PAZAPA-940396 format. One record per residue (C-alpha): residue number from 0; x, y, z. Coordinates in Angstrom, 1 decimal, m for minus. Example, Ala and Ser with C-alpha at 12.3 -4.5 7.8 and 13.67 -1.06 7.14 Angstrom:
2
0:12.3:m4.5:7.8
1:13.7:m1.1:7.1
//
This chain:
588
0:m101.2:m4.5:42.4
1:m104.9:m5.1:42.6
2:m107.1:m5.7:39.6
3:m110.5:m4.0:39.9
4:m113.4:m6.5:39.5
5:m116.3:m4.3:40.6
6:m117.0:m0.9:41.9
7:m117.3:m0.8:45.7
8:m119.9:1.3:47.5
9:m118.2:4.5:48.8
10:m118.1:5.1:52.5
11:m119.4:8.4:54.0
12:m116.8:10.7:55.4
13:m118.3:10.7:58.9
14:m115.0:11.1:60.8
15:m111.3:11.5:60.4
16:m109.4:8.9:58.4
17:m107.9:6.1:60.5
18:m104.3:5.0:60.0
19:m104.3:2.3:62.7
20:m106.5:m0.9:62.7
21:m109.9:m0.8:64.4
22:m111.0:m3.6:66.8
23:m114.7:m4.3:67.3
24:m115.9:m6.7:70.0
25:m119.5:m8.0:70.1
26:m120.9:m10.1:72.9
27:m124.3:m11.7:73.5
28:m126.1:m15.0:74.1
29:m126.8:m17.8:71.7
30:m129.7:m16.7:69.4
31:m128.6:m13.0:69.4
32:m127.0:m13.4:66.0
33:m123.6:m12.3:67.2
34:m121.7:m14.5:64.6
35:m123.9:m13.3:61.7
36:m123.3:m9.7:62.7
37:m119.5:m10.3:62.7
38:m119.6:m12.1:59.4
39:m121.6:m9.2:57.8
40:m119.2:m6.6:59.0
41:m116.2:m8.6:57.8
42:m117.8:m9.1:54.4
43:m118.5:m5.4:54.1
44:m114.9:m4.6:54.9
45:m113.7:m7.0:52.2
46:m116.1:m5.4:49.7
47:m114.4:m2.0:50.3
48:m110.9:m3.4:49.9
49:m110.1:m3.5:53.6
50:m108.2:m6.3:55.3
51:m109.2:m7.9:58.6
52:m110.0:m11.0:60.5
53:m112.7:m12.3:62.8
54:m112.4:m14.7:65.7
55:m115.3:m16.2:67.5
56:m115.5:m17.3:71.1
57:m118.2:m19.8:72.2
58:m118.6:m22.6:74.7
59:m118.9:m26.4:74.1
60:m122.7:m26.4:74.4
61:m124.8:m27.4:71.4
62:m127.3:m24.6:71.9
63:m127.5:m21.5:74.1
64:m124.7:m20.1:76.2
65:m122.7:m16.9:75.5
66:m121.2:m16.0:72.2
67:m118.7:m13.3:71.2
68:m116.7:m12.2:68.2
69:m113.7:m9.9:67.9
70:m113.2:m8.3:64.5
71:m110.1:m6.4:63.5
72:m110.1:m4.1:60.4
73:m107.0:m2.7:58.8
74:m105.7:m1.2:55.6
75:m103.0:m3.9:55.4
76:m103.1:m7.7:55.7
77:m103.6:m8.7:59.4
78:m103.4:m12.1:61.1
79:m103.8:m10.9:64.7
80:m107.0:m9.6:66.4
81:m105.2:m6.9:68.4
82:m104.8:m6.0:72.1
83:m107.2:m3.1:72.6
84:m110.9:m2.9:71.8
85:m112.1:0.3:70.1
86:m115.8:m0.6:70.0
87:m117.7:m3.0:72.3
88:m121.3:m3.8:71.6
89:m122.8:m5.9:74.4
90:m126.4:m7.1:74.4
91:m126.2:m8.3:78.0
92:m123.4:m7.3:80.5
93:m123.7:m10.6:82.4
94:m122.5:m12.4:79.2
95:m119.1:m10.8:79.4
96:m117.9:m13.0:82.3
97:m117.0:m15.8:79.9
98:m114.8:m13.6:77.8
99:m112.2:m12.6:80.3
100:m109.0:m11.7:78.3
101:m110.8:m11.2:75.0
102:m111.9:m7.5:75.5
103:m109.6:m4.7:76.7
104:m111.0:m1.2:76.8
105:m108.9:1.9:76.5
106:m109.4:5.6:77.2
107:m111.3:6.3:74.0
108:m113.3:3.0:73.5
109:m116.9:3.3:72.5
110:m119.2:1.0:74.5
111:m122.7:0.3:73.4
112:m125.0:m1.4:76.0
113:m128.6:m2.5:76.4
114:m130.6:0.5:77.6
115:m132.1:m1.2:80.7
116:m129.0:m3.1:81.7
117:m127.7:m1.9:85.0
118:m124.9:m4.4:85.4
119:m121.3:m3.2:86.0
120:m118.6:m3.9:83.4
121:m116.0:m6.3:84.8
122:m112.9:m4.5:86.2
123:m110.6:m6.7:84.1
124:m111.9:m5.0:80.9
125:m110.4:m1.6:81.8
126:m112.2:1.7:81.5
127:m113.1:4.3:78.9
128:m113.6:8.0:79.3
129:m116.5:8.0:76.8
130:m120.0:7.8:78.2
131:m121.8:4.6:77.4
132:m124.1:4.6:74.4
133:m127.4:3.0:75.4
134:m129.8:1.3:73.0
135:m133.0:m0.7:73.4
136:m131.8:m4.0:72.0
137:m134.2:m6.1:74.1
138:m138.0:m6.1:74.2
139:m139.8:m6.7:77.5
140:m143.3:m7.7:78.5
141:m144.4:m7.8:82.2
142:m140.7:m7.7:83.1
143:m139.8:m10.7:81.0
144:m137.7:m10.6:77.8
145:m139.8:m11.4:74.7
146:m139.0:m11.7:71.0
147:m138.5:m8.4:69.5
148:m136.6:m6.8:66.6
149:m133.3:m8.6:65.7
150:m130.6:m7.4:68.1
151:m127.8:m8.0:65.6
152:m129.5:m5.8:63.0
153:m129.7:m3.0:65.5
154:m126.0:m3.5:66.3
155:m125.2:m3.5:62.5
156:m126.9:m0.1:62.0
157:m125.1:1.4:65.0
158:m121.7:0.0:64.1
159:m122.0:1.1:60.5
160:m122.8:4.6:61.7
161:m119.8:4.6:64.1
162:m117.4:3.2:61.4
163:m118.5:5.7:58.8
164:m119.9:3.0:56.5
165:m122.8:3.8:54.2
166:m126.3:2.4:54.8
167:m126.3:1.2:51.2
168:m123.2:m1.0:51.8
169:m124.9:m2.7:54.8
170:m128.2:m3.2:52.8
171:m126.3:m4.8:50.0
172:m124.4:m7.2:52.3
173:m127.7:m8.1:54.1
174:m129.6:m8.6:50.8
175:m126.9:m11.0:49.5
176:m127.1:m13.0:52.8
177:m130.9:m13.2:53.0
178:m132.0:m13.1:49.4
179:m133.5:m16.6:49.7
180:m135.8:m15.5:52.6
181:m137.6:m12.4:51.4
182:m139.8:m11.9:54.5
183:m136.9:m12.1:56.9
184:m134.9:m9.8:54.6
185:m137.5:m7.1:54.8
186:m137.8:m7.3:58.5
187:m134.1:m7.1:59.0
188:m133.7:m4.3:56.6
189:m136.3:m2.3:58.4
190:m134.5:m2.8:61.7
191:m131.2:m1.9:60.2
192:m132.5:1.4:58.8
193:m134.1:2.4:62.1
194:m130.9:1.8:64.0
195:m128.7:3.5:61.3
196:m130.9:6.6:61.5
197:m129.8:7.2:65.1
198:m127.8:10.5:64.9
199:m126.1:10.5:68.3
200:m123.8:7.6:67.5
201:m120.2:8.9:68.0
202:m118.2:8.8:64.8
203:m114.9:6.9:65.0
204:m112.0:7.4:62.6
205:m112.9:5.9:59.3
206:m110.7:3.3:57.6
207:m110.6:3.6:53.8
208:m109.9:0.5:51.7
209:m108.3:0.4:48.2
210:m111.8:m0.1:46.7
211:m111.1:m3.5:45.1
212:m113.2:m6.3:46.7
213:m111.1:m9.0:48.5
214:m111.8:m12.6:49.6
215:m113.0:m13.8:53.0
216:m111.8:m17.3:53.9
217:m111.4:m19.4:57.0
218:m108.3:m21.4:57.9
219:m110.1:m24.7:57.4
220:m111.4:m23.5:54.0
221:m107.9:m22.5:53.0
222:m106.6:m25.9:54.0
223:m109.2:m27.7:52.0
224:m108.6:m25.6:48.9
225:m104.9:m25.8:49.2
226:m105.1:m29.5:49.2
227:m107.3:m29.5:46.1
228:m104.8:m27.2:44.4
229:m102.1:m29.8:45.2
230:m104.0:m32.6:43.6
231:m106.1:m34.1:46.4
232:m108.3:m36.9:45.0
233:m109.7:m38.6:48.2
234:m110.6:m37.4:51.7
235:m111.9:m39.4:54.6
236:m112.6:m37.9:58.0
237:m114.8:m37.9:61.1
238:m116.3:m34.6:62.3
239:m114.5:m33.0:65.3
240:m114.1:m29.5:66.5
241:m112.3:m27.4:65.3
242:m111.5:m29.3:62.1
243:m114.9:m30.2:60.8
244:m115.1:m27.4:58.2
245:m112.2:m28.9:56.3
246:m114.4:m31.9:55.4
247:m117.5:m29.7:54.9
248:m115.7:m27.6:52.4
249:m114.4:m30.6:50.5
250:m117.9:m32.2:50.5
251:m119.1:m29.0:48.7
252:m116.1:m28.6:46.3
253:m114.0:m31.8:45.8
254:m116.6:m33.9:43.9
255:m116.9:m31.1:41.3
256:m113.3:m31.8:40.3
257:m113.6:m35.5:40.3
258:m112.6:m36.2:43.9
259:m114.3:m38.3:46.6
260:m115.2:m37.5:50.2
261:m116.1:m40.2:52.8
262:m117.4:m39.6:56.3
263:m115.9:m42.5:58.2
264:m117.3:m44.2:61.3
265:m114.3:m43.0:63.3
266:m110.8:m41.6:63.0
267:m109.2:m45.0:62.8
268:m111.3:m45.9:59.8
269:m110.7:m42.5:58.3
270:m106.9:m42.8:58.1
271:m107.2:m46.4:57.1
272:m109.3:m45.3:54.1
273:m106.7:m42.6:53.3
274:m103.8:m45.1:53.4
275:m105.8:m47.5:51.2
276:m106.8:m44.8:48.7
277:m103.2:m43.6:48.5
278:m102.0:m47.2:48.0
279:m104.4:m47.2:45.0
280:m102.5:m44.2:43.5
281:m104.8:m41.3:44.6
282:m103.3:m38.4:46.6
283:m105.3:m38.6:49.9
284:m105.6:m36.8:53.2
285:m107.6:m36.6:56.4
286:m108.2:m33.8:59.0
287:m108.9:m34.1:62.7
288:m108.0:m32.7:66.1
289:m106.0:m34.0:69.1
290:m108.4:m36.8:70.2
291:m108.7:m38.0:66.7
292:m105.0:m37.9:66.1
293:m104.5:m40.1:69.1
294:m106.7:m42.7:67.4
295:m104.9:m42.4:64.1
296:m101.4:m43.1:65.5
297:m101.2:m46.8:64.6
298:m102.2:m46.1:61.0
299:m99.5:m43.4:60.8
300:m97.0:m46.1:61.6
301:m98.5:m48.3:58.8
302:m98.1:m45.3:56.3
303:m94.5:m44.9:57.3
304:m93.6:m48.6:57.3
305:m95.3:m49.4:54.0
306:m94.0:m46.1:52.6
307:m97.4:m44.9:51.4
308:m97.9:m41.1:51.1
309:m100.5:m39.7:53.5
310:m101.4:m36.2:54.6
311:m102.9:m35.6:58.1
312:m104.2:m32.1:59.2
313:m104.4:m31.7:63.0
314:m106.4:m28.6:64.1
315:m105.2:m28.4:67.6
316:m107.4:m27.6:70.6
317:m106.9:m27.4:74.3
318:m106.5:m30.9:75.8
319:m106.1:m33.5:77.1
320:m109.1:m35.8:76.7
321:m112.1:m33.7:75.6
322:m110.3:m30.7:77.0
323:m111.8:m27.4:75.7
324:m113.0:m28.3:72.2
325:m113.5:m24.7:71.0
326:m110.3:m23.3:72.5
327:m106.9:m23.0:70.9
328:m103.6:m24.6:72.0
329:m100.2:m25.7:70.6
330:m100.1:m28.9:72.6
331:m99.9:m31.7:70.0
332:m96.3:m31.1:69.0
333:m94.9:m34.0:71.1
334:m97.6:m36.3:69.6
335:m96.9:m35.2:66.1
336:m93.1:m35.6:66.3
337:m92.8:m38.5:68.6
338:m96.2:m40.3:68.8
339:m96.5:m43.9:67.9
340:m95.0:m47.3:68.7
341:m91.7:m48.2:67.3
342:m89.3:m46.0:65.3
343:m90.8:m44.4:62.2
344:m90.2:m41.2:60.3
345:m92.8:m38.6:59.6
346:m92.7:m34.9:58.6
347:m94.4:m32.2:60.5
348:m95.3:m28.7:59.3
349:m96.9:m25.7:61.1
350:m99.5:m23.3:59.8
351:m99.0:m19.5:60.3
352:m102.3:m18.1:59.2
353:m105.1:m18.4:56.6
354:m103.0:m17.1:53.8
355:m100.2:m19.5:54.6
356:m102.5:m22.5:54.9
357:m102.9:m22.9:51.1
358:m99.1:m22.9:50.6
359:m98.4:m25.3:53.5
360:m100.9:m27.8:52.1
361:m99.1:m27.8:48.7
362:m95.8:m28.4:50.5
363:m97.3:m31.2:52.5
364:m98.4:m33.1:49.5
365:m95.1:m32.4:47.8
366:m93.2:m34.0:50.7
367:m95.6:m36.9:51.1
368:m95.4:m37.9:47.4
369:m91.7:m37.4:47.1
370:m90.7:m39.2:50.2
371:m93.6:m41.7:50.6
372:m94.3:m41.2:54.3
373:m97.0:m39.5:56.5
374:m96.9:m35.7:56.7
375:m98.7:m34.0:59.5
376:m99.8:m30.4:59.2
377:m100.4:m28.6:62.6
378:m103.0:m25.9:62.5
379:m105.0:m24.9:65.6
380:m108.4:m23.5:66.5
381:m107.1:m19.9:66.3
382:m106.2:m20.3:62.6
383:m108.7:m23.0:61.6
384:m111.9:m21.2:62.5
385:m110.9:m17.5:62.1
386:m112.3:m15.7:59.1
387:m109.6:m13.6:57.4
388:m109.7:m11.2:54.5
389:m107.1:m12.0:51.9
390:m106.2:m11.2:48.3
391:m107.7:m13.4:45.6
392:m105.4:m16.2:44.6
393:m104.9:m18.3:41.5
394:m102.6:m21.2:42.0
395:m100.8:m22.2:38.8
396:m98.1:m24.4:40.3
397:m97.6:m27.8:38.9
398:m99.2:m30.4:41.2
399:m96.9:m32.8:43.0
400:m96.5:m36.0:41.0
401:m96.0:m39.5:42.4
402:m92.8:m41.3:41.1
403:m94.5:m44.4:39.9
404:m93.0:m47.6:38.7
405:m93.1:m48.7:35.1
406:m91.8:m52.0:33.6
407:m88.1:m51.7:33.2
408:m87.5:m49.2:36.0
409:m85.3:m51.8:37.7
410:m85.0:m51.1:41.5
411:m86.8:m53.2:44.0
412:m89.6:m51.5:46.0
413:m87.6:m51.0:49.1
414:m84.1:m50.9:47.7
415:m81.4:m50.1:50.3
416:m78.9:m48.3:48.1
417:m78.9:m45.8:45.4
418:m79.1:m42.1:44.8
419:m82.8:m41.7:45.7
420:m84.1:m42.1:49.3
421:m87.3:m43.6:47.9
422:m88.0:m45.9:45.0
423:m90.8:m45.9:42.4
424:m94.3:m46.5:43.8
425:m96.1:m49.6:42.5
426:m99.8:m48.6:41.8
427:m102.0:m51.7:41.8
428:m103.0:m52.6:38.3
429:m99.8:m51.6:36.6
430:m99.0:m54.4:34.1
431:m96.0:m56.4:35.2
432:m95.7:m54.8:38.6
433:m95.8:m56.1:42.2
434:m97.9:m54.3:44.8
435:m96.8:m54.5:48.4
436:m98.3:m52.9:51.4
437:m95.8:m54.2:53.8
438:m96.9:m53.3:57.3
439:m94.7:m56.0:58.8
440:m91.0:m55.6:58.7
441:m89.6:m56.7:55.4
442:m86.5:m56.8:53.2
443:m85.8:m54.7:50.2
444:m88.1:m56.9:48.0
445:m91.0:m56.5:50.5
446:m90.7:m60.1:51.8
447:m91.6:m60.4:55.5
448:m88.5:m60.6:57.7
449:m87.8:m60.9:61.5
450:m84.1:m60.7:61.1
451:m82.6:m58.0:63.4
452:m79.9:m57.0:60.9
453:m82.6:m56.5:58.3
454:m84.6:m54.4:60.7
455:m81.6:m52.2:61.4
456:m80.9:m51.7:57.7
457:m84.6:m50.9:56.8
458:m84.8:m48.5:59.7
459:m81.8:m46.7:58.5
460:m83.3:m46.6:55.0
461:m86.6:m45.1:56.2
462:m84.9:m42.5:58.4
463:m82.6:m41.3:55.6
464:m85.7:m39.7:54.2
465:m85.6:m37.1:57.0
466:m82.1:m36.1:55.8
467:m83.4:m35.5:52.3
468:m86.4:m33.6:53.5
469:m84.2:m31.4:55.7
470:m82.0:m30.5:52.8
471:m85.0:m29.7:50.6
472:m86.7:m27.6:53.2
473:m83.8:m25.7:54.9
474:m85.1:m22.4:53.7
475:m88.7:m22.9:54.8
476:m88.4:m20.3:57.6
477:m89.7:m16.8:58.3
478:m87.2:m14.5:60.0
479:m88.7:m11.3:61.5
480:m86.9:m8.2:62.8
481:m83.3:m7.0:62.3
482:m80.8:m9.7:61.5
483:m78.3:m8.4:64.0
484:m80.7:m7.8:66.9
485:m79.1:m9.0:70.2
486:m82.2:m10.8:71.6
487:m84.0:m13.7:70.0
488:m87.3:m15.4:70.0
489:m88.1:m18.7:68.4
490:m91.8:m19.7:68.0
491:m94.1:m21.5:65.5
492:m97.5:m21.7:64.0
493:m100.3:m19.2:64.8
494:m98.0:m17.0:66.9
495:m96.8:m15.6:63.6
496:m99.5:m12.9:63.3
497:m98.9:m11.4:66.7
498:m95.1:m11.6:66.5
499:m95.0:m10.0:63.1
500:m96.6:m6.9:64.6
501:m94.8:m7.1:67.9
502:m91.3:m7.1:66.5
503:m91.9:m3.9:64.6
504:m92.0:m2.1:68.0
505:m89.0:m4.0:69.4
506:m86.0:m3.5:67.1
507:m83.8:m5.1:69.6
508:m85.4:m8.5:69.0
509:m85.3:m10.9:66.0
510:m87.7:m13.8:65.5
511:m87.2:m17.3:64.0
512:m90.3:m19.1:62.8
513:m89.9:m22.4:61.1
514:m92.5:m23.7:58.7
515:m91.0:m27.2:58.8
516:m91.0:m28.4:62.4
517:m89.7:m31.9:61.9
518:m87.1:m32.4:60.5
519:m86.2:m29.1:62.1
520:m84.0:m26.7:59.9
521:m81.2:m27.0:62.4
522:m78.3:m25.5:60.3
523:m80.5:m22.5:59.3
524:m81.4:m22.0:63.0
525:m77.8:m22.2:64.2
526:m76.7:m19.7:61.6
527:m79.6:m17.3:62.6
528:m78.7:m17.7:66.3
529:m75.1:m16.5:66.1
530:m74.5:m13.3:68.0
531:m77.5:m13.5:70.3
532:m77.2:m12.4:73.9
533:m80.3:m14.4:74.9
534:m83.0:m16.6:73.5
535:m86.7:m17.2:74.4
536:m88.9:m20.0:73.1
537:m92.5:m18.7:73.0
538:m95.4:m21.2:72.7
539:m99.0:m21.9:73.8
540:m98.8:m25.1:75.9
541:m98.1:m25.8:79.5
542:m95.1:m28.1:79.2
543:m93.0:m25.9:76.8
544:m93.0:m28.7:74.3
545:m91.2:m26.7:71.5
546:m88.5:m25.7:74.0
547:m88.0:m29.4:75.0
548:m87.9:m30.4:71.4
549:m85.3:m27.8:70.5
550:m83.3:m28.6:73.5
551:m83.1:m32.2:72.4
552:m81.6:m31.0:69.1
553:m79.3:m28.2:70.2
554:m78.7:m28.2:74.0
555:m80.2:m24.7:74.2
556:m78.5:m24.0:77.5
557:m79.8:m20.9:79.1
558:m82.7:m20.4:76.7
559:m85.9:m19.3:78.4
560:m89.2:m21.1:78.0
561:m92.1:m18.7:77.8
562:m95.2:m21.0:77.8
563:m98.7:m21.2:79.2
564:m101.7:m23.3:78.6
565:m104.1:m22.4:75.8
566:m107.6:m21.1:75.8
567:m106.8:m17.7:74.6
568:m104.1:m16.7:72.0
569:m101.0:m15.0:73.3
570:m101.1:m11.2:73.1
571:m98.5:m8.5:72.6
572:m99.2:m7.1:76.1
573:m98.6:m10.6:77.6
574:m95.4:m11.0:75.7
575:m94.1:m7.6:76.9
576:m94.9:m8.6:80.5
577:m93.1:m12.0:80.1
578:m90.0:m10.5:78.6
579:m89.9:m7.7:81.1
580:m90.0:m10.0:84.1
581:m88.7:m13.4:85.3
582:m91.8:m15.2:84.3
583:m89.9:m17.3:81.8
584:m88.8:m20.6:83.3
585:m85.2:m21.5:82.5
586:m84.7:m25.0:81.3
587:m81.4:m26.6:80.4
//
């Protein structure tokens, strides 16, 4: 049930009503305003009560280069950008070469190109039976391109016309965006109106929202706000693509509720600050990507050994080394589960989509505080930097609380026996308490020890936490499809959006998607797996890391590994091709 907060501007009935989502792709060069155009369209959709998401594709360059966005609009919540492009607006055909795999035309796709561009569309895009719509996006003088009217505003006018959206709706969105720049606003409004007046734009089927404005949020924003809802008081980080917006959001919003944000000199210092702030009694976290996580690994061990709660968000990108900073991948799973010297427990969760990101952050802080260990949250570029329309949310859950020591509580800090896996936390400054950050091996009182038998006992104590977490989180799983379907898929993280839609058209398949990756919900998985004829593990990394991880827990004899390197998200078409062929590599 939606609560109306304001009246939405009605859309003109310029075409038949659409029942399926509409996918819009926009491609151009840096400076063409492609990202702004996509953002405006998504905001306009949200104002009408439509759902949707936007993903952006760009290179690692600081300035220039090609830029593209894919926008999917729907009447129901969506976390997948779709397989087929209904509308393509391209300011320069040569820019399309970098976006292989992102645009797939079909028989009825509308293609809008620069009027003077004679370049051929790449064959990999497919073909449409509609004639191309040509528009003079570019201004020329003596054969050279010169500054002219804003291309993105021309594109906005044409797209609104094609989608059946009112000119008033576009003007309102643009006014809100540029109200602080009146001269630029007037110039852009004039261009928008001239393009919208073009009467030969084909009318596509029109999507109608429920009329109640919705919220646009990125995955990184949702992570930051979910952490705040869980009681985050301190954040330290170092900027790195694609996680930087977590810190940027917290810089804007955390101080207003009494929290602190520090930009550290590097990732090592960032997690060191987080461990220190948490030792001081403040719920703390950091966010990074794969290269930064590598630097943080030693501090993760300190968090686990000293039993200090920490939360670490890893927005995965294609690696190794610098890799492809703006491209997505699920290739940090091994590092998250196994990385580090020595034996130390940690918990690892995966993020499904923007909506889920808030919930998973609450769970991460809950585990960290209850079990006093590092908790890693694996997002990726596909979730972190997408913009997704979601329902408004008000979180009224009680924030996780630290089990703190008070005089008379009794147990020693690292007690070996007892009902609880963890013992009360000593916050420095508590009268009568002792405050230990025991990074060296220690006995139950916290005294340093190099005795092998003590090391064995303390290792057993620390790893008992994983058993407790596994019991608490056994139900943190999403199961898609018919329970009795004969074929199974197990996957994790950002594959959720695609698989949720794919399984609707494949009633013979059921899907198991754990939210808690480590400790893995083994008993729940084994119960779900009963009766399967075959099983495939689907993931976005070259090695098949999730398959190897599951095989180490279950044997998984005969299960297929369907895996490839990242760069582009997996698609429904690709999954169909995999499951219909022998492309999957069988691994014992």
